[in-house]
C-alpha positions as CSV (number, residue, x, y, z in Angstrom):
1,M,77.9,46.2,-1.8
2,P,74.5,45.7,0.3
3,D,72.6,42.1,-0.2
4,H,69.8,40.6,-0.1
5,Q,68.5,38.4,2.5
6,P,66.9,35.2,1.3
7,G,63.4,34.8,2.1
8,A,63.2,38.2,2.2
9,A,62.7,39.4,-1.6
10,G,63.5,43.3,-2.0
11,E,64.7,43.9,0.9
12,Q,68.8,45.2,1.4
13,W,70.7,44.3,3.9
14,Y,73.9,45.9,5.2
15,G,77.0,44.7,6.3
16,A,78.8,46.9,9.4
17,Q,81.5,48.5,7.0
18,E,78.6,49.2,4.2
19,A,76.1,50.4,7.4
20,A,78.3,52.9,7.9
21,R,79.2,54.2,4.3
22,F,75.4,54.7,3.8
23,L,75.3,56.7,7.2
24,G,78.4,59.2,6.4
25,V,80.1,57.9,9.2
26,H,83.1,55.5,10.3
27,R,83.0,52.1,11.4
28,S,83.9,52.9,14.8
29,T,81.7,55.5,14.7
30,L,78.4,53.3,14.1
31,N,80.2,50.5,16.7
32,I,79.9,52.7,19.4
33,A,76.2,54.2,18.3
34,V,75.6,50.2,18.7
35,R,77.2,50.1,22.2
36,Q,74.9,52.8,23.4
37,G,72.0,51.3,22.2
38,L,71.2,54.2,19.4
39,I,70.5,52.0,16.6
40,A,70.2,48.2,17.0
41,P,71.2,45.7,14.3
42,D,68.2,43.9,12.8
43,Q,70.0,40.5,12.7
44,L,73.5,39.3,14.0
45,T,75.0,36.2,11.7
46,P,76.1,32.9,13.7
47,G,80.0,34.5,13.8
48,G,78.7,37.6,15.7
49,H,78.2,40.8,13.1
50,A,75.9,43.3,12.9
51,R,73.2,43.4,9.8
52,F,70.7,46.2,9.3
53,R,67.8,46.4,7.2
54,R,68.5,49.5,4.5
55,E,64.9,51.2,6.7
56,T,67.0,51.1,9.6
57,L,69.5,53.0,8.6
58,A,67.4,55.3,6.5
59,A,65.6,56.2,10.0
60,Y,68.5,56.6,11.8
61,R,70.2,59.0,8.9
62,V,67.1,61.1,9.4
63,H,68.1,60.8,13.3
64,L,71.5,62.2,12.6
65,T,70.4,64.8,10.1
66,D,68.2,66.4,12.4
67,S,70.6,66.6,14.7
68,A,73.4,67.9,13.0
69,A,70.7,70.8,12.2
70,T,70.2,71.6,15.4
71,S,73.9,71.6,16.6
72,R,74.2,75.8,16.8
73,E,71.7,75.5,19.4
74,G,72.8,73.2,21.9
75,V,73.5,69.7,20.6
76,M,77.3,70.8,20.7
77,A,76.9,72.7,23.6
78,P,79.1,70.6,26.2
79,A,81.9,70.0,24.1
80,R,81.9,73.9,23.0
81,V,81.8,75.1,26.8
82,L,84.8,72.7,27.4
83,A,86.3,74.1,24.6
84,E,85.6,77.4,25.5
85,V,87.1,77.2,29.1
86,A,90.4,75.7,28.0
87,H,90.5,78.5,25.7
88,L,90.2,80.9,28.8
89,L,92.8,79.2,30.6
90,T,95.6,80.4,27.7
91,A,95.3,83.7,28.8
92,P,95.6,85.2,32.3
93,T,92.3,85.9,33.4
94,K,90.9,86.2,37.5
95,L,89.6,82.6,38.6
96,E,86.5,84.2,39.4
97,Q,86.3,85.0,35.5
98,V,87.0,81.4,34.9
99,A,84.7,80.0,37.8
100,S,81.9,82.6,35.9
101,A,82.8,81.3,32.6
102,V,81.9,77.5,34.0
103,V,78.3,78.7,35.6
104,E,77.3,80.5,32.2
105,G,78.7,77.3,30.2
106,I,76.7,75.1,32.4
107,R,73.5,76.7,32.3
108,R,74.1,76.5,27.9
109,A,75.3,72.8,27.9
110,L,72.7,71.8,30.7
111,P,69.1,73.5,29.6
112,G,67.1,73.4,33.1
113,V,69.4,74.3,35.5
114,D,67.8,76.6,38.3
115,M,70.7,77.3,40.2
116,C,74.7,76.6,39.8
117,C,77.8,77.6,41.7
118,V,81.6,77.1,41.9
119,S,83.1,77.2,44.9
120,V,86.5,76.2,46.5
121,R,88.4,75.7,49.9
122,S,89.7,78.6,51.2
123,G,92.8,77.0,52.2
124,D,91.9,77.9,56.3
125,P,94.0,74.7,58.0
126,A,92.1,74.8,60.7
127,D,88.4,73.8,59.0
128,R,89.5,72.4,55.5
129,N,85.5,72.5,54.5
130,R,85.6,75.9,54.6
131,M,84.9,77.1,51.1
132,R,85.0,80.4,49.3
133,L,81.9,81.2,47.0
134,L,83.5,82.3,43.0
135,A,80.2,82.4,40.7
136,Q,76.9,81.8,40.9
137,H,73.4,81.7,39.6
138,G,70.4,81.5,40.7
139,F,70.7,80.7,45.0
140,P,69.3,83.3,47.5
141,H,72.7,84.8,49.3
142,W,71.5,83.6,52.7
143,I,71.6,80.4,51.6
144,F,75.2,80.1,51.5
145,T,75.6,82.0,55.1
146,D,73.5,79.2,56.3
147,Y,75.3,76.5,54.7
148,S,78.1,78.0,56.9
149,R,76.3,78.0,60.0
150,Y,75.0,74.5,59.8
151,R,77.5,72.4,58.0
152,S,79.5,71.6,61.1
153,M,75.8,69.9,62.8
154,F,74.5,68.3,59.1
155,R,75.8,66.1,56.5
156,F,75.7,68.1,52.9
157,A,76.4,66.6,49.7
158,T,79.1,69.2,48.6
159,T,80.9,68.1,52.1
160,T,80.6,64.5,51.4
161,A,81.6,65.2,47.9
162,L,85.0,66.6,49.4
163,Q,85.3,63.7,51.9
164,T,85.0,60.9,49.6
165,L,85.8,62.8,46.4
166,E,83.5,61.5,44.6
167,A,80.4,63.0,42.9
168,Q,77.1,63.3,44.7
169,F,73.9,62.6,42.8
170,C,70.6,63.1,43.5
171,E,67.5,62.7,40.5
172,D,64.8,62.6,42.4
173,A,64.4,64.8,45.8
174,T,60.9,63.2,46.6
175,R,62.1,59.6,45.6
176,D,65.6,59.4,47.0
177,A,67.4,59.7,50.0
178,V,68.8,62.8,50.7
179,F,71.3,64.7,53.3
180,S,70.0,66.1,56.1
181,G,71.7,68.8,55.8
182,T,70.8,69.5,52.2
183,A,67.1,69.1,53.1
184,H,67.5,71.5,56.0
185,L,69.2,74.0,53.5
186,F,66.3,73.8,51.3
187,R,63.4,73.6,53.5
188,S,62.0,77.2,51.9
189,L,63.4,76.6,48.8
190,R,62.1,73.6,45.8
191,L,64.5,70.6,45.5
192,G,64.1,68.6,42.5
193,A,67.5,66.7,42.0
194,Y,71.2,67.7,42.4
195,A,74.5,67.2,41.2
196,V,77.6,68.1,43.5
197,Q,81.0,67.4,41.2
198,P,84.0,67.7,43.3
199,I,86.8,69.3,41.6
200,M,89.9,67.2,41.9
201,W,94.0,67.7,41.6
202,N,96.0,64.6,42.8
203,N,93.6,63.0,44.6
204,E,92.6,66.1,46.6
205,A,89.2,68.1,46.5
206,L,90.1,71.9,45.7
207,G,86.2,72.3,45.6
208,T,83.4,72.0,43.9
209,I,80.4,72.7,41.3
210,A,76.8,72.4,42.3
211,C,74.2,72.4,40.1
212,I,70.0,72.3,41.6
213,Y,66.9,71.5,39.6
214,Q,63.2,72.5,41.2
215,H,62.3,69.0,39.2
216,A,63.3,65.8,39.1
217,H,65.8,65.2,36.4
218,P,67.4,62.2,35.5
219,F,71.5,62.5,34.8
220,D,72.6,60.6,31.9
221,D,76.1,59.5,31.2
222,A,76.9,62.3,29.2
223,E,76.1,65.3,31.4
224,R,78.4,63.8,34.3
225,T,80.8,62.9,31.7
226,F,80.5,66.9,31.1
227,L,80.6,68.1,34.8
228,R,84.0,65.8,35.2
229,G,85.1,67.9,32.5
230,V,84.8,71.3,33.6
231,A,85.8,70.1,37.0
232,D,89.1,69.2,35.6
233,E,89.5,72.3,33.6
234,L,88.6,74.5,37.1
235,A,91.3,72.6,38.9
236,S,94.1,73.4,36.2
237,A,92.8,77.1,36.6
238,L,92.9,76.5,40.6
239,Q,96.5,74.8,40.6
240,N,97.9,78.4,38.3
241,S,95.5,81.2,40.2
242,D,98.6,82.7,42.3
243,Q,100.9,82.4,38.7
244,L,98.6,82.6,35.8
245,Q,101.2,84.9,34.1
246,Q,103.6,81.7,33.9
247,L,101.7,78.7,32.3
248,T,102.3,75.0,32.8
249,S,103.2,73.2,29.7
250,D,99.9,72.0,29.7
251,L,98.3,75.3,29.3
252,S,101.0,76.1,26.6
253,H,99.8,73.0,24.8
254,A,96.4,73.6,25.2
255,Q,96.9,77.6,23.8
256,L,98.5,76.3,20.6
257,L,95.4,73.1,19.8
258,M,92.9,75.9,20.4
259,R,94.7,78.6,18.0
260,H,95.2,76.2,15.8
261,A,91.7,75.1,15.8
262,L,90.2,78.9,15.6
263,L,92.5,79.3,12.5
264,L,91.3,76.3,10.6
265,R,87.6,77.0,12.0
266,A,87.9,80.8,10.1
267,D,90.1,79.3,7.0
268,P,90.1,75.5,6.6
269,T,92.4,76.0,3.5
270,A,95.1,77.4,5.8
271,R,98.5,76.2,6.0
272,V,100.4,75.2,9.4
273,T,104.1,74.6,9.6
274,F,105.1,72.2,12.1
275,D,108.4,72.1,13.7
276,D,110.0,69.8,11.7
277,G,109.0,72.0,8.5
278,N,106.9,69.7,7.5
279,E,103.3,71.0,6.2
280,Q,99.7,70.5,7.6
281,P,98.3,66.8,6.9
282,E,95.4,66.5,4.0
283,T,92.5,67.2,6.5
284,C,91.8,69.4,9.9
285,G,91.5,66.8,11.9
286,Q,94.5,65.3,10.5
287,V,96.3,68.5,11.4
288,M,95.1,68.6,15.4
289,G,96.2,65.3,15.6
290,T,99.4,65.9,14.3
291,L,99.7,68.8,16.3
292,F,98.7,67.2,19.8
293,Q,101.7,64.7,18.6
294,H,104.1,67.0,18.2
295,L,103.4,68.9,21.5
296,T,103.0,65.9,23.6
297,G,105.5,63.1,22.1
298,A,102.7,60.7,21.4
299,R,102.7,58.3,18.9
300,E,99.3,58.2,17.8
301,V,96.1,59.6,18.4
302,C,92.6,59.2,17.3
303,A,89.2,60.7,17.6
304,L,86.0,58.5,17.5
305,G,82.5,59.3,17.1
306,F,82.5,62.8,16.0
307,G,80.9,62.8,12.6
308,K,84.3,63.5,11.0
309,D,86.8,61.5,12.9
310,L,90.3,60.6,12.8
311,P,90.2,57.0,12.5
312,T,93.1,54.3,13.6
313,S,94.2,50.7,12.7
314,N,96.0,50.3,16.5
315,L,94.0,48.0,18.0
316,H,95.0,48.9,21.3
317,L,94.4,52.7,20.5
318,L,90.6,51.8,18.8
319,D,90.2,49.7,22.4
320,L,90.4,52.7,24.8
321,A,88.8,55.0,22.5
322,C,85.8,52.7,22.6
323,R,86.0,52.0,26.6
324,A,85.9,55.3,27.6
325,C,83.2,55.8,25.2
326,A,81.4,53.2,26.8
327,G,81.5,54.7,30.2
328,D,84.9,54.5,31.5
329,E,86.0,58.1,33.0
330,M,89.6,57.6,31.8
331,A,90.3,54.4,29.9
332,H,94.2,53.3,30.8
333,D,96.2,50.7,29.9
334,E,100.1,49.7,29.4
335,W,101.4,46.9,27.8
336,S,104.9,45.8,25.8
337,E,105.9,45.8,22.1
338,N,109.0,44.0,21.0
339,G,110.4,45.1,24.6
340,V,109.1,48.5,24.5
341,L,106.8,49.9,26.9
342,Y,103.7,51.6,25.9
343,T,101.2,54.1,27.6
344,G,97.9,54.3,25.9
345,L,94.6,56.6,27.6
346,G,91.5,57.3,26.8
347,A,88.8,60.0,27.5
348,S,84.7,60.6,26.8
349,V,83.6,63.7,25.2
350,P,79.7,64.5,25.7
351,L,78.8,65.7,22.4
352,R,74.8,65.2,22.3
353,R,72.0,63.2,24.5
354,R,73.2,59.6,25.6
355,L,76.0,59.9,22.8
356,R,79.4,60.5,23.4
357,A,82.7,60.3,21.3
358,G,86.3,59.3,22.5
359,V,89.7,60.5,22.2
360,A,92.4,58.2,22.7
361,A,96.6,58.1,22.9
362,I,99.6,56.0,23.1
363,W,102.7,57.9,24.9
364,P,106.1,55.0,24.5
365,G,107.1,54.5,27.9
366,S,105.2,55.2,31.2
367,R,103.3,58.1,32.2
368,T,103.7,60.0,35.6
369,A,101.0,62.6,35.3
370,L,97.8,60.8,33.9
371,D,95.1,63.3,35.4
372,A,97.3,66.1,33.2
373,D,97.2,64.1,30.0
374,H,93.5,63.2,30.4
375,A,92.7,66.6,31.3
376,L,94.8,67.8,27.6
377,L,93.0,64.9,25.8
378,V,89.5,66.6,26.9
379,T,91.1,69.8,25.4
380,F,92.1,68.3,22.2
381,A,88.7,67.1,22.2
382,G,87.3,70.3,22.0
383,A,89.8,71.9,19.9
384,Y,89.3,69.5,17.5
385,I,85.5,70.0,16.8
386,V,85.9,73.9,17.0
387,A,89.0,72.7,14.0
388,T,86.5,70.3,11.8
389,E,83.5,72.7,11.9
390,A,84.1,74.1,8.9
391,C,85.9,71.5,7.1
């Protein structure tokens, strides 16, 4: 129950657990919101525990309600796009179709993008930076011809991303340094900001995603995480582009996750039977978590920050999910319990501006393909959102 702070007659104060209950979220979700600066405690006790006034919580609850009311109009767009692309990968689909879906998804998830394209390396052994355009929106066609002509003479954000394996961001072209080739390429076009995200697989850049704004644009953590997520999904498509009829085990897992998510979205009361003959747990979120464990052999999985959370009492798992939400691209740990080695992984998922959710899983033993596990965790997050929407 809330208490009264001495000296402040009539004021109701809430500890973290009571505050989370007042907001209708899990305590871990509130902790994430505090760490990201979305809500500030009105007081910290000598022991470092957060305390909130009722007025502070009521104002934040209004913010959460307003955000939920507009979720169908774009608040959840980044996570939806990740789920849609993951679902697209579960069926034999031409690479160009996947790239087109990514371009259209980026335009929905990042309003204000004026130009966007997906390009891949052509595979020319004599010219490793030679690119093949898969899909684009907004670019004049001559810009790609000029890029091919000048990339050996000037430095571009695209070639830099391919060589350094790091995303390139410019938030204000009038203030920030712009690569000479990029500036030359846009000499007759308005350039305000750009993002170039490499598409990675096993420490190799397979291609890039480029987004251009004609006005200055600050890229927040959620937008950067979203671009990494779609790049991971494109990497899966690229690796299987020659044999899309034969899906890898990870893509098969993604197919089952999305199939169950869509089933639960259509009918939250539908019963799901797993391989061991047991029926589904109580909630849609628990169903998705149990399915992920069955598919991947994970000991436990959690989902925090989604509003409808899959909580955990495992401190290792909680730490991984919170670290991912705090900004780690991939939170990863190994530890031993009673002589048994465990591997944990956390992934961050953008939900709305400045707010991210986190998923994490623990497996017994070591893991040899962390990038693949990370991509599957991101897919699980998208399926989790789809499944819990109607529950």
